[in-house]
N, C-alpha and C positions, 0 to 999 in steps of 0.2 A: 261587503261585496256579495253579490248573489252568486251562489254556486250553480254551475251548469254541468250537465253530463258531457262526457267526451265521446263523440260519435266518430268512429274511424271511417265510416262510409258517408260520403256526401249524400244529402237528400236531393234527388233530381229536381223535384218541384220547387225546392227552395233555392237552388243554386242559381246565382246570377252570372258570376264570372270566376274563372280560375286562371292564374297566370304563373308562368315559369320563372325561375331565377334567371336573370339576364346574364349573358357573358359578354364582357367588353374587353377586346384585345386591341391594344394600340397598334398603329401601323409599324412602329419600330419593333415591337415584340413579334409581330407577324413575320417581319423580314428576318428576324433572328432564328425563327423556328426552322428546324430541319427534320425531315421524316426519318424515323428509325427503320432499320432493317428488321427482318424477322427474328434474327438471333438476339438483337438488342431488346426487341419487344418481349421475347420469351424470358430473357434474363430479368427484365423489370417485373414481369408477371410473377416470376418465382420469388422475387424479393417482396412484392406485395403479399403474396401468399404466405410467406414466412412471417411477415409482420402481423397478418391476420391470425395465424396460429398462436403467435406470442400473445396477442391481445385476448384471444379466446380464453386463455387461462385466467385473465383478470377481469375481462369485460363480457365474456360469453358471446363473442362476436365472430361471425363467419364473413369473410370478405371475398367476393368473386366478381368477375367481369360481367358486364351487361350493357344494355343500350344507354343507360343513364345512371346517375347517382340515385339510389333508393335505399330505404331502410324498412325492414319488416319486423313488426312486433311479434311476440311469442303467441303461440296458440293458446297458452294458458290465459293470457290477457283477453283474447277474443272470447274464450269461454266465460270468463268473469264478467265481461261487458254484456254478453247475451243473458246471463243469469240476473244481472242487476243493471238494467238499462238506465236507471236514474242515478246511478252512483257517480259522485263527484271524483274528479281526477285525484284530488289530494287524499281521497280515501283508498286509492289503489296502492298496493305494494310498489315501491319505486323500482324494484327489480323487474317487475312486469312491464314497465314503461321503457326499459332499455331494449333496443333492437337486437334481434338474434342474428339477422342477416343484413349485410349491406352489399349493394352492387355498385361498381364504378363504371364510368363511361369508357368503353374500350377505345373509342376514337382518340381520347386524350393520350393513350399510349403511343399513338402514331407520331404526334408532332408537338406535344407539350414538354416542357423541360422536366427533368427528374425532380428538381426542387419543387416545381409547381404541383406535380402529382402527389408527392408526399405531403406537401403543404395543404392541399385541399382535403386530403384524407384526414390530416390532423384537425383541420377546422371543422369538418363534418362530424367527426367523432366528438370533438370538444363541445359543439353546440348541442348534440344529442345528450351528452353526459351532464352538461352544466346549466343549460338554459331552461328556465321555468316557464314554459308556454302555458302551463295550467293557470298561472296567475293572470296572464294576459287574457286568456279566454274568460276567466271569471270576472275580470275588471271591465270588460267591454260594455256590459250592460250599464254599469255605473257611468261610463263615459257617454253613452247614448242618453241617459237620463239628464245629464248636464248639457245636452245639446251638441255633442261632438260625435264625430264618426269613429268607429272602431279602428279605421285605418290611421287616424291621427295618433292614437295610442300605440298602434303597432309600429309606426315609423319611429317614434322617439325610443320605443323599447329596442328595436333592432339597432338603432344608432348607438345606444348606450351598451347594449348587451354584447355586441360583437367584440368590443374591446375587452370586456370582462372575461368572456369565454376564452378568447385567445390568450389572455394573460394566464389563466389557469392551466391551459394546455401547454403554453410555451415555457412555463417554469420548469418543466421536466428536464430540459437540456438546451444548450445553446443551439444545437442543430435543429431541434424542433422549432425554436423561435425564428431561426433564419428561414426555414422552409415555409412557415406560416407567412412570413413577410414576402416571400417570393410569390405566393398565391395572391395575397392582398394587392401587391403591386400589379400583377398581370391582369387580374379580373375585376378589381373593384376601384382602386385608387384613381386611375385616370377617368373612369366613368363618373365617379361622384364629384371629382374636383374640376372637371371640364366645364368652364363657364358657370360654375355653381353660384357665383355672386349675382347672376341674372335670374335665378330661380325664385319662387315664392319665399317669403321670409322664414316660415317654418322649415322649409327644405334646406335653406342656407344654414340655419341653426343646427339641424340634424347632421348635415355634412360636416360641420365644424366639430360636433361632438364625436362623430365616428372617427374623424382624423386624429383627434386627441388620443383615442384608444389605440389607433393604428400606428401612431408615431414611433413607439419603441420597436416596432417590428420591421419597418421599411427603411432600409439604409439610405441616408441622404434626404429623408423627408423633412421639409421645413414647415412646421406647423405655424410658426409666427408669420411667415410669408403668406401662407394661405389665409390666415386670419386678417392680414392687412388688406386683402382684396375686397373685404366686405365694406361697403360704403354706408349701409343703413345702420344708424345708431341703435335702433330697437333690437336688431339681432345681436349686436355686441353687448348690449345691456342685459339681454336675456341670458347670454352665455356667462357673463360675469356673475349674475345672480345665482346661477346653478353650477358654477365651476367647482366649488367645494363639494357639492353633492355628487357631481359626476366623478370626481376623484375618489370619493368614498365608495361609490358604486363599483368603480373599476377594481377596487381592492377587496371587495366583499366576496367571501368564499361560498356563501349560501345563496342560491338563486332566488328562493322565495323571499328571504329577508331583504335582498337587494331590491327586488321590485316593490314590495309592500311598504317597507320602511324608508326607502330612499327615493326611488323614482316616483312612486305614486304620491308621496307626501311632499317631496321637495322639488322634484323636477316637473311633474305634470302640471301643477298650478301655474307656473311661469310659462310653460309651453302653451297652455290654453289662452293666456293673455296675448301671446304672440299670434296665435291663430285668429283671435278676435280682431286684432289690429290689422292683420293682413286682409281679412275678409272685408272690413270696412274700407280700407284703402283701395282694394281691387274693385269693389263695387262702385266707389266714387270715380275711379279712373274709367271704368266702363261707361258710367253715366255721362261723364264729361265727353268722352269720345262719341257717344251716341248723340249728344246735344250738338256737337260740332258738325256732325254729318247732317243732322236735321236742318241746322241753320244754313249750311251750304246748299242743301236742296231747296229750301224756301226762297233763297235769293234768286232763283230762276223764275219766280212767278210774278215779277214786277210788271209795270205797264208796258204796253207795246212800244211807247216812246223810249223808255229806258232801254228796251231790248234792241232798238234800232240804232243805237249809238255806233260810232265808228268801230270797225273791227279791231283796229290797233288799240283803241282805248279800252275796249271790252277785255281783250287779252291781258292788257296791263293790269286792269282791276282784278281779274281772276287770279293772275299770278301773285298779286299783292295779297289778296285774301288767302290764297293757298299758303303762302309763306307765313302769314300771321297765324293761320290755324296750326301749322306744323310747329311754329315757334311756341305758341300757347300750349300745345300738347306736351312738348318736351319740357317746358318750364314746370308744368303741373306734375309730370312724372318725376322729374328731378326733385321737386319739392316733396313729393310723397316719399321717395326713396331716402332722402336725407333727413326726413323727420321735421321739416321746417313748418309744416302745417300742424297745428295743435289737434289733439284728438277731439276737442270740443268742436272745432271748426269742421272737421270731417263729418261728424255726426249731424251737425246743423245742416250742412249742404245736402247730405244724403237722405235725411229724414224730414226736414222741414219743408224743402222745396218740392218733394214728390209725395205721391199718394202711398199709403202702406203697401199696396199691391205692387207698384213699380219698385219701391225700395226692396221688397222681398225678392223680386225678380232678379235685381242686380246682385243681391247677396247670394242667392242660390247659384247664379252663374259663377260667381267668385268661388263659392264653396266647391262646385263641381270641378273647376279648374285646379284647385288645390288638391282635391282627392286624386285626380288623374296624375298630377306630379308626384304625389305620395306613392301611388302604385309603381311608377317608374323607379323611384328611389328604392322602395322595398324590393322590387324585382332585381335590382343590382346587388343588394346586400344580403338577402335572405339565403340560408343554406340551400344547396341544391337537392339535398335529401329530404327537405321539408316542403310540404305542399300547403299553400294558402288559397282558400276560396272564399268569395263573398256571396252571401245570400242577398236576396232582393232588399232586405231591410238594412243592409250594410254590415250585418253581423259576420264575423270571420270564423272560418273553420280551419284549424291548424293541426296537421298530423304528419307523421313520417310518410314520405312518398311510397306508395305500395310497390312491393317487389313483384316483378314479372315472373310468374312461375316457369315460363319457357326459358328465361335467362338462367334461373336456378338449375333447371334440368341440364341445360347446355353446359353450364359451368361445372356441375357435378360430373358430367361425362368427361369433360376436359381434365378435371382434377383426377379422376380415376385413371384416365389414359396417361396422364403425367406421372402419377405415382407408380404405375406399372412400368413405364419406360425408365423411371428413376431406379426402380428395383432391379430391372434388367441391367441397367448401366452399372449400378453398384456391384451386382453379381459379376459382371464382366470385368470390372476394375479389380475386384477382389481375386478373381481367377487369374488375371494377368499378374497381379502382385505376387500371388503364390508361385506362379510359373517363373517369374523373374527372380524371386527369392530362392527358389529351388535351384535354378541355374547358377545363381551366384554362390550358393552353398557348395554345389558340386564342383564349381570351378575353384573355389577356395580350398576345398578338400583335396583336389588334385594337386594344387600348388603345394599344400602342406606335405602331401605324401612324397612329392618330388624332393621337398626340402629335407625329409627324414632319410632319404637315401634308399628307398625301396627300388629294387631292380625290377626290370620287366618280368623276370622269371618269378620273383616273389609276388608281384602284383597279379600275375597270371595264376599263380597257385591259389591266392585268396579268391580271385574272381571265379575260379572253377566252381566253388560252392556258393559264392554270393550270387552269381548269375541265375542259379536255380531257384533262389527265393526272392530275387529282386522285385518281382511283380507284386509280392505280398507286403513289401516294406511300407509302401505308401498307404495301402489298405489299413495296415496296423496303425500307422500314424493318424489317419483320419478317425479310426475307432478310438484311439487314445485321446484325440481332441474332444470327443464326446464326454469322456470321463474326466479329463483334465484340460479345461479350456486354456488356450494359449495365453501366456502371461501378458503379452503385448495388447491383447484385447480386453484384459481384465484390470490392468494396472491403473488406467486413467479414465475418468468420467468427465465428459464435456458439458457445456451449457450451464456453467456456474458463474456467479457474479464475482467470486473471489477464487483464487487458486494459485498454484505454484508455477504454472506455465500457460501460455496462450494457445488456444486451438485455432490454427491458421485457417482451417476450412470454415469455421463459424464466423470468423472476424468480418468478412465482407458482407455476410447476411445480417449480422447483429448490429453493425454500426447504424444503419438507417432506422432501427427501432428505438435507439437511444436507451436500451435496457442494459447493454453491456454484458450479456451472458456469453462471453467468449473465452472464459478461463476453464482450465481443467484441474481436477483434484485427483489425487491418488486414492484409489479405492482398494481396500484390503480384500484380497480374494476370499471367496467362501471355502476354498479348498487349500489345505496346506501344501507346502512343497513335498513332493514325493520322490523317494530314492529307491532304487532297486538293487538287489544282490542276486547275481546269477551263479549258481553252484553246479558244476558239471562233474558227474561220476566218470572217472577214467580208470576204473578197475577192469580186470580181464574180461568180466562178463559183458562189458560194453563193446568188446572188439567187433569189428566187421560193420554190418549195416547200422547197428545201434549207435555207435559213436559218430558215424557220419551224419545220421539224422539228428542226433543231439547237437552236433557242431552246427548244422544248418539252422536249427531252431535257435541256438544261442546267437548266431550271426544275425538272424532275422530280428531278434529282440534288441540286440546291441545297436544295430543300424537304426531301428525305429526310435529307441530311447535317445540316441545321439541327435537325430533330426529334431526331436521334440525338445532337446535341451534338458532332459531329465538326468540327474546324476545316477550313476550305476557303477558297480564293481563286478569283476568276473573272477571267480575262484574255481579251482578244480581240486579233486581229492581222490586218493586211494587210501593208503595208510597215513598219508600226510596231507596237509592243506597247502595248495599251490596258488600263489597270487599272480594272476595274469594281467589285471588292470585295477587300479585303485579308483575310489570315488572321485578324487580331484584331478584325475588324468583324463585328457581328451581321447576319444576313440578314433585314431587315424594313424597312418604310417605303420611304424613298428608294432604298435599296440594291436593293430589288426592282424599282423603277422604272428604275434605271440599267441593269439587264441588258437592258431593252427597247431600249436605244440601238443594239444590234447590227442591228436592222432598218433603221436609217438609215445605219449605217456602210457597208453593202454598196453604197450608192448614191453614196458619195463618190469623189473622184478618186483617193484613196490606194488604193481597193479594186481598182484595175487590177492591182495587184501582189499576189503571194501568197508571202511569204517564210516558208514552212513551216520550213525548216531553222533559220533564225535564231530564229524564234518558239519552236520546241520547245526549242532550246538555252537561250534566255533563261528560259523558264518552268521548265525543269529546274534551272537554277542557283538561281533564287529558291526553289524547293521544297527543294533540297539545303541551303541556308542555314537554312531553317526546321527541317529535320530535325535538323541539328547542334545548333541552339539548344535544342531540346526533347528530344533523344535519342529521337526518334520515327521511325516508318516513314511512307512517303508513296506516293501514287499520282498520276501525271500522266495526265489524260484529255483527248485532243485530239478536237474535233469538226470534221471537215474532209471535203472531197470528195477529198482526196489528190492534187491536181494542182498542184504547185509552179510558180509563175511569179515567180521572184525578181527583185527590183529591182536596180538597179546597185549599190546599197550592199551587197547580200548575195548577189552572183552568183558568188562564188569557190567553189572546190572544198571549202573548209572548211565551207561551209554546205549541202553536198549532203545532202538529207533522208535517204537511205539510211544514210549514215555517222553522222549525228546520232542517228537512232533506234537503230542498232546500239550506239553508244557508251553512251547513257543507259539502254538496256534492261538492261545488265549491272549497273547501280547501283540503279535504282528500277523498279518496275512502270510500264510505259508502255503505255497502251491507246489505240488509234486507233479512233474511232467514226465510221463513215460512215452518215449518215442519208439514207434515200431509196432509190429503186430503181436498179439497175445500178451499185451502188457496190462490189460485192464484189471485183471484179478490181482496181480502183484502190486500195482501202484495204488489201487483202492484199499488194499489190505493195510497199508501204512498211513496213507494220507486221507483216507475216508472220502468225504464229499469234496475235499479240495485236491483230490487226486485227479490228474488230467491225462488219461490215455489218449495218445494221438497217433494213429496208424500212419498218417501222412502229414508231413510238415506243412503242406498247403492248407490244412485245416486248423493249424495251431492258432493263428491269430483270432479266429472266430471263437474257438473253445476257450482260449485264454481270456479274452475280453468278457465272456459270459461270467466266468468266475470272478474276474476283477470288478465287474459292475456290481456283483452281489456284495463285494467288500467296500463299496463306495462310502457307506455311512461311516466307516472307520477313518476316512480321510477328511471328512467334513470338520470344520473348526467347531469346537465346543463353545456354546454361548456363554458369555461372561455372567 
């Protein structure tokens, strides 16, 4: 076969005609169609958009609405074609021949069924992926050299190829197969099978071949009943001779092999014979019809005597002649259709009795009639995103229908607007969810507090300090979210083909794609579980403003940790360690009231001592045990004025605060918080860069998060 270059732009001076893919919708289907409202249209657009995004990962395809179905090749292909204008299609990288953009007809969204829309999308993509138009382009010169039209070759190719391409695309899932069938039924089946037995013999054969490929897709389609409608033995014989080759073609996965080794070698030779027989029969029929008309006209030139016979006798003769002519014509047509006249007889009458010029005239007319019927057939069956044009010499140009840039711009603007609206919508939904969750937590907390028996006086006592820092709690929670993402957002990852649970939100969008990526898998967070230990100095030096500020700071952190679901314990110390809340206890009810006891502890006799070294060491050991049990990370936060006054029990050098802080700072983040004025020098003396002097509790959350962020690397999971 001669190689030809692939020109994606038609040459105006060479172009003869270009035709669109026809759309045939039966009256029954039209009656069943109902227009969609705007909400339904938008929903369908969203689903098509999701399908396109899914395909783009595997096929590099963008799908967007437009005026019609089109497909745009990549700019890289255009550059390659300009650089090498004589390059054959088979020499191009196949990836360059796959479209990057497809547009679909927006009007289909208004009144076509959902199965139809997804079916046509499947078929268009399937033909672009699987059909080897290059081989057809290269083979048409060979067909012309044999005396046939490129349209002859294209018709049999389309009739065979549609079934093969649909079979490859439909094997992905039962849903894909069903939807392909919906499109074939609505747009093609009725158009091709309506009175097809009255069409030229090659068209009858092509319709039969297409029906064989479409039979598995269209529910209730009876191929044998359609075949029985054919009365001409030559069509049935041609089908029987190529039936095995057609079946082989429909199951061949490679497009070039299917065309070259099966259709061209086994199907095309038989099809050519059928074309030859049809042209001879049609030429003979036209000649007979012309002769009958001439004889009828010559009967009017007889003598005046014959012409003056009685009016009744003349009418009788004319009616008789007319009936004989009609009867003769019908007998000849039936004889032709049923194959009763031998091929030798046809050739004898068409060539021996006429001059070569007249014989060729009738054959040319028959040939033109067949080509016109072929155009109509191809118009029904060709993909909507593929454009076919005929040059004056009959040569065909085949290419993806060019994308309208205005459609692309409009669709991109709509896509941007949609994404922005979806982002706003998601943000609003997330905000609402947080507000609802917050309200639910607060309601639950109030119920729990009532269940624990807190009196109004006790609740009022706690709220006296809580109300002063309440506005900072949510700020601290949000800041903690930045350092420790919420577990519910990190625990599950959607869009998986396998998983432990189904993502209900993705289910409705994924089903149409037949990819099944609607499972979720549990993802291991990048940050370990974090626990906190709060240690409050309740020595005499903390009396007055200092203990009140320390209490408010502790309440602020306890409330924030509780809302975040982070485990924490609360300890107090003077010469002893006092347990106010354990790690495994929830922070509500009586536990909230217990933290208030620090106000009284600073007034006890034990408060004359301030065993910072011992208390920090004891709290660090408790925290370390918890971390080892849970394979977690932890933070120890000490609220103190930083002035150790050790009791006799903990006055040794081993309890010296500098040494204790230095020792434990190497193992866990240890933060010293000095609440109140003139605390900077003292707190920095013992806790160095992790000392946090906070003159006002309102600034605590910002200063605390700054130090905590610096410690973030210590919470990250170590790589295996």
